[in-house]
N, C-alpha and C positions, 0 to 999 in steps of 0.2 A: 235275163239275156243270156242266150245260148252261144258261147264263144265258138263252138265247134260246128253248128249247123249253118251259120252265116259267116261270110268272109268280112271280118271287122279288123281293121288296121289300127293298132294301138301305138301310142308314143312310148317311149322307154320309161318316162316319168309316170305315165298312167298305169303301165303294166307293173311297175315296181310298186306303185301305191295299191293296186289290187292285191298283189302278193303280200304286201305288209298287212293289209286287212285281214286276209285269210290266216296268216301265221298268228297274229296277235288274237284273233278270235278263238283259234283252236289250241293255242299253246300259251295261255295266260299264266300258268303256274306250273313250272316244271322243275324237277331235281335232276341235276347232271353231275356225274363224277368223272374226274380226269386229272391229268398232270399239267401243271402250269408251265407255260413257255412264253417267251417274249414279253415278259412282264415289264410295264413302264408306268411311272407315276409322274406326270408333268406338273408345272407350278399350279395348275388349275385345281389339283387335289383329286382328280379322277383316276381310277385304275383302268389300265388297258392291258389285256392279256388274252392268251388262247388256252383252251382246255383240249388236251388231245389224249388219245389211246393208241393202240397199234393199228387201227384202221382208219381213223378220221381226226379232224380237228374242228373246233368251234370257236369263233371269235366271241369274246366276252368284253363287257364294259361295266364298271361299277362307279356310279356317280359319287361326288364328293359327300353328299348328305348321307348315304348308306355307308361309305367307307369310313367316315368319322366314328361310327358306332362299332367298328371291328376292334376286338381286343388284341389281335396279332396282325402282322403285316405279311401278305403273301409274298412268295418268291419263286424264281424259276426252279423246276424240279419237285415242287411241293405238290402232294396229292390232296385235291380239295373236293369238297361236296358243295355245289352252287345251287341256290334256289333263285328262279327269276322268270322272266317272260321272253318269248322269241319275238324279235322285231326285225326290221330291215332297215339298213343304213343306205339312204337313197343315193348319196354321192358315189358310192362305190358299187352299189347293187348287191351288197353282201347281207346275209342274214346274220344275226348276232344275238347273244344272250345278254339281256340287261339284268345284271345280278342285283338282288336285293339282300342276300344273305350268304355268307361263306363260312365254312368250318373245315378244318383239317380232316381229311379222311383217316379213319383209325384212331384219332385222339381228338379231345374236345377242343374247342377254340380257345377257352380260357387257359388250358393247359399249355397250348402252343404259344399263346401270348406270354405266359409266365416264363416259359423256356427261352424265348427270344429276348425279353427283358433282362433275364438273369444273365444271359451270355453277353449282352451289350454292356451292362453295368460292370460285369466282371472285367471285360477288356478295358474299361475306363478306370479300373482300380478302386471302385467303391467297396469292394469286399477285402481289400488288403488288410492283413493282420497288422502291419506296421502303423496303420492309421487308427486303430482301436486304442481307447483310453481305459486305464485302470479305474476300478470303482474306489471311491474313498472308504477307508477302514471304518471311520465313525462319522457317517453323514448326519447333519443336524437337521436337515429338511428333505423329505422325499416328495417328488412330484409324480402324480399318477394321472395319466392321459388315457381315459376310457369312458365308457357310458356310465352315467350316474346311476342307472337302475339295472345294470347287468350284474351277473353273478361275480365278475372279475373283481370289482372293487370290494365286495363283501368278503371274498376269499383272501384278498391282500390285507384287509383290516384285521380280520381274525388271526392271521399268521403274525402280524406286527404286534398286536396287543399281547400275544402270548410270548413272544421272543423279546421284544424291546418296546415297552409301552410309552417310554418318554420320547420316542421319536415323532417329530412334527411331520404331519402328512398334509399335502395341499393337492386337492382334486381339481383337475381341469376337465369338465365334462364335455364330451363330443359324441357324435354319431359314429358308430363303428361298422356300419354296413349300409349300402345303399349308393345312390348316385351322389357324387360330391363328398362322400365320407373321407376319402383319402386326402383331399385337399383340406378339409376341416381339421384332420388330425395333423397334417403338416404345418398348418398355420398355428396350432396350439404348440407344437414343438418350437417354432420359431419365436413365439410370444414368450415362452418360458425362458428361452435363452436371452432374449432382448431385455427382460426384467431381472435376469439372474435370480429366479424364484426358488431354485432348488439346487441341491448338490448332486443329485442323481434322479434320473427320470425312468419310470416304467410306463412303456406304451404297449397296450394290448387289449385282449378280449378273450372271451371263452371260445371253445371249439365251434366248428360249423362246416358246412360244405365249401367247396372251392369259391363258389359264388358268394357265399356269406363272407368269406375271408378276403375278398378281392381288394377291398380298401387298403389292405396292408401289402398288396402287390403293385400299387401304383407307383409310377416313377416319381411324381412330385413328393411323395412321403419319403421315398428312398433317399432323394437328394437333400431333403431337409434334415433326415437322421445323419446323413454324411457330414453336413455343415454344423451340426450341434456341437457347441463347446462343452456342454454338459454331458457327462456319460450316460448312455441310454441302455436300458435292458428291454429287449423285445420279449413279450410273454403273450403269444398268439396261439390260440387253439390247444390242442392236446399234444402228446409227445411225439405222435407221428406226423403232425402238420407242420410244414415249413413254408415261410413266406419270404418275399424279397426283404421285408423288414428285418427278418431274423439274420440274413446274411450281411446287412449293412450295420446293424446295431453293434454296439461295443460288447454286448454279451447277450446270448440267447438263453431264455429260460423256457422249459416244455409248457409250463402252465403259469398263470398268474400267482398261484400259491408258491411255486418254486421261485418266481422272481422275488417275492417278499422275502423268502429265506435267504436269497443271495445278497440282499441289500445289507442286512445286519446280522450278526451272530446273536443267538440267544443269550440271555443274561446268564444261565447256567453254564453255557459253553464259555462265555467270556470269563466267568469266575474260575472254571476249571483251567483255562489257559493261563490266567494270572497266577493261580496257585502253582501250575507247572512251571512257569517261568521263575517264580519266586524260589521254588525248590531248586531249579537248575542254577539259579543266581547263587544260592547259598553253597551249593556243591562247588561251583567255580570259584567262589571267594575263598572257601576252606583249602582248595587245592592250590589256589595262588599264594595264600598265606603260608601253607606248608612249604611250597617251593622256595619262597623268599626267605623263610627261616633257615632252610637248608643252606641256601646260598650265603646268608649272613655268617652262619657258623663256619662255612668254609673259608670265607674271606677273613673272619676273625683269626683262624689259625695261620693264614698267610701273613697277617699284618704283624710286622716287628714293632719292638718298643721304639716309640718316636723320639725319646730323649737323646739316644746315641746319634740318631740322624740329624736332630736338631743341633747337638753339639758340634758335629762335623760342619753343619752349614754355618753355625756362628763363627767357627774358626775360619772358614773360608771367607766369610763376609769380612772379618778383621784383615785377613791377608790381602784381599781385594782392595780394602779401604786404604791400607798402608801403600799398596802399590799406586793406587789412584792419586794419593797425595804426593808421593815422590814424583810421579810423572808429571802432575801439575806444576810442582816446584822447578823441576828441570825445564819444562817447557817455558815457564815464565822467565827463567834465567836466560834461556837461549833467546827469547824474544827481546829481552832487556839489552843483551849484548849486541844484537842486530840493530836495535833502535839507537844505541850510543854510536855505533859505527855509522849509521846513516846520518846521524845528527852531525858528526864530525865532517863527513863528506858534504853535507848541506852548507855548513859554515864556510868551508873552503870555497864553495861555488856560490856563496850568498850573493844576491844582486844589490845588497846594501853598499858594499864597498864600490861596486861598479857604478851604482848611482851616485855615490859621493864624488867619484872621479869625474863622472860626466858633469855634476853640479859645479865643481871647481873650474872645469874647462869652460862651462858655460858662462861663469862669472867673468873669467878672463876675456872671453870672447866679447862679452857685453861691454867690458871696460874698453878693449881696443876699438870696439865699434863706436862707442861714444866719442873717443878721442879723434878717430878718423872722421867722424861726421862733423865734429867741431872744426877741425882743420879744413874739411872740404867746404863747410859753410863760410868760413872765414875767407878762403881763397875765392869762392864764388861772389862773396860780397865785395871784395876788392875788384874782382873783374867787372862786376856790375857797375861799380862807381866809375871805373875807367870807361866803360862803354857809355854810361850815361853822359860822362864828360865829353866824349867824343861825339855822342849824338846831340848834345847841346851846342857844340860847336858848328855841326853840319845842319842844324835844324833850321828851316825857313824862318821859324818864329824869331830865332836869334837874329837872323838877317834883317828881319822887319824891325826889331828893337833898335837896330842901328840907323833907321830912317829910311830904309828900302821899302819897295812896295811890290806886289805881284799883279800883273795886268792880264785879264782873260776876257775873251769874246763872250757876250751874254748869250749869243745864239747857240753856240755849241760847247761853251765853257773851256775852249782850248787857250792855253797860256800864250801870250804874245811876247816873243823874244826879239822881234825884228820889225822895225818900223815899216818895212816893205810889205809886211803881212796885213797892214791896216788899209781900210777904205774910208772914204769921206762919209760921214754921218753914221758910221757903224757904232753900236752901242757896246761899251766895255764895262767890266767890273774891276775896280782897283782895290786890292786887299792891302790893308795897312795894319800896323801892330795892333791898334785898337780900332775895330770897326772896318768899314769899307765904303767906297764912293762909287757911284754909277755915273759914267761920263759918255759923251758923244764925241767922235772924232771930227774936229773942226778943220784941222790941217795936219799934214805929215811932213816932217823934216828928215830927209834921208842924210846920212853921213857923206861928206865930200871925198875923203880919202880913207876908204875902209882898210883896216890893217888887222892882222890876226891878234886876237886877244886872249889873254889867259883867263882862266875862270875868276880869279880874284879881280882882275882889271875889268872884266865884263860886269861884275857885280858892282864895282865902284861907279862905272860909267852909268849903268842902269839907275843906281841910287841917285847920282847927280842929276841924271836926266829926269828922273821922277821928281826930285825936289824942285827942279826948274818947271816942270809941267804943272805941278800942284801949286807952285807959286803963281803960275800964269793962269791957273783954272782951265787948262786944256792939255790935250795931248796932240 
């Protein structure tokens, strides 16, 4: 199809698709160098950025699968060399480079990754000298984490047999290069710490390229070494080779053989040190004894005869004893005189005399009270007899005993003192000296010539009338 000989109208999507096919067919594998700008890495894990130079810029994307294999992390301003293919992003109509590989321009990717990790761990404090532990002077067991078939373990064993053959050595075999080697070494360090299998650890391998030593530059191993409670010696590569493990470990040895020499001193060296310390101790003891002898001689010259001093002290003791006895005697006498004076004052104010006076007064009062009570009782007895006699005279019972009676109405119990108060057929009660009678009024006799009567005359008339009524059987 010739787009220029005929008038063909295309949609935007169709045109973009045609351009994408052209670009992808002709630019399947390109290398581009430029400076990174507008770098971003969202939660998806993809990298989005632009490569630019002085004249143009190119949009780039690196998907998560490829980004995961990078040993370093790109950033704004970094000069990169990118390999990938050209394509078109349909939604914006932009062409872009889909990157499959990145490396820093002018320096290898591994070296850039090493430098980035080193700077980040240094900021976190993993390299701080204050965190590093001292090696034990006489370790009983050495743990070696390295390849079981490499030259490092043989070099370590040869040195230790020559220097201190009695040291117990425990080998933890691991892979020291290749994918996953760093994680395997880190797990070995953690397992050694969990089981407390050694007093000191050597982690290392022989020399090699940066790629060969990369397992000792991985972050997982660096953090395992930092958390280790057992002191760690890093022995990786040759003297000019440095790894992240060298910075984190408690001590760095340039080679595995040098690490073995740092673990323990040789028997000859220890013997020489002991002999040197023994000689120094002998000299120090001789010097100390000489100094003490001189001091004793000086003190002996200054020391006087103690007998004179003891005599003065004995005399002083006698004098103080005499003064003490005299003081005690005088004190006792003063206390005795004071006691006698207080005793006399107490006897003068003794409560016994006052108690005796009160007792005599109490006896007197009791006697007076008894007499007064007897007199009072006798007077009350006589008064009671007189009152009883008067009561007997005035008592209705006494009147009844003389033949009189008391008449009262049954209906309301009212005493009848006048015949005018009676009605025919009314029921009466008549109280006698002994017993009573129930009567009915059959007739009433009123007095013809009433006259005032005294109380005594009234009683006699009532009595006479009552006797007459009782004799007649009616009132």
